N, C-alpha and C positions, 0 to 999 in steps of 0.2 A: 504494500500500500504506500502510495506516494502522497505526502501532504506537505504543503508549504504554509508556514505560519507567518503572519504579517501583523505588525502593529501600526495603526494609522497614527502618524506623529502629530496630526492636528487634533484629532478627537480622543486619542488614547485608546481607541477601540481595538480589540484583538480580532483578527480575521483568519479564515482558513481557506486555502485553495486546495483542491483535490482533483484526482482523476475521476472520470465519469464512472458512475456506479457507487461512489463513496460519498455522495453529497449529503446523505442523511447523517453520516458519521461526522462530517464537517459541521453540520448544523448542531448536532449534539454538543460538540466541543464549544462552538461559538455561542450558541444561544442558551443551552441548558446548563452547561458546566461553567462557561465563561471563566471568571477568576475565583470561583468559589472553592476554597480549600476544603470546606466541609463536604461538598458534592464529590470532589476528587477522592477524598478519603472514603466516603460511602461506596463509591464504585470500585475503588481498589480493594476494599474489604470483601465486596461481593465477588470479585474476580478471584481472590485468594480462596474463599470458601468454595467456589465452583471448581477450582483446581484440586482442592483437597477431597471434595465429595462428588466426584464425577458420576454422572448418571442421574443426578438430581437437577431440577430446573431452578435457576435463581433469576429473580427479576428486580429491576430498578425502574421506577416510573417517574418520568419528568412531567412537566406541564404539557408539552406538545410531543416530545420524543422520549421513547423508553428503550430499554434493552433487556434482553434475556440471554442467559447462558445455559446451554444444554450440551453435555458431552464435549467440552472444550471448543464449542462453536458459539460465537457471539452474534446475536441477531439484534440489529438496531432498526427501529421502525417508528413511524409516525403514529401517535395515539389515535388519530382520526380514522385509521384503517384497522379493521379487525385483522389481526395477524393471520388467522386461519383463512380469511378470504384472499389474502395475497397469493396463496397457492392455487386459487381457483380463477384468477384473473385471465381474461382473454389476451391474445397476443397484442391486440391494439393498445392495451394498457401497459405494455412491457417497459416503455420509456418512463412513464409516470411511476411505475413500480420501482424502477432502478433509482429514482430520486426519493422514494418513500421508504425503502427497505434495503438493508444491506447486511451481508454476513461476512465474517472474517474469523480467523482463529483467535483463541483466547490470548495467546502470547503476543500475537500481532497487535491486538487491541490494547493490551497492557502497555506495549512499547509506545504506541501512539499517545496514550494517556500520560505516560511518563514524560514524553517529549513535550507535550502540551504544558504540563506542570512546570517543567524547566523553562520553557519559553515565557510563560506569563510571569515567572519570578526572575527572569533574566539570569538564569544559571547556565 
């Protein structure tokens, strides 16, 4: 997964650029997590539990975007979409789906989250 983190020097806003298909992960970082150390800690703890207790499902729900971890696979999705219905969408909605749902490995997601945390704290 390729992400570019940017800080707008005029507004102080943190932004994320990403490759196609990872937009919802970028929005999770930018809009749901932003600079919240508490949220980063909550999600990090969830990832640690998911790694220790593989086979169980772990969920974190944000205001607009949530994530779930099942068997070392992280699913990030918009709350406005029922996760189950994503699997049933027609081909004509595949582009929209790619902006509303994304999957990646647990360790890849953990790495992106750690990079985001370092970036927002200038480390």
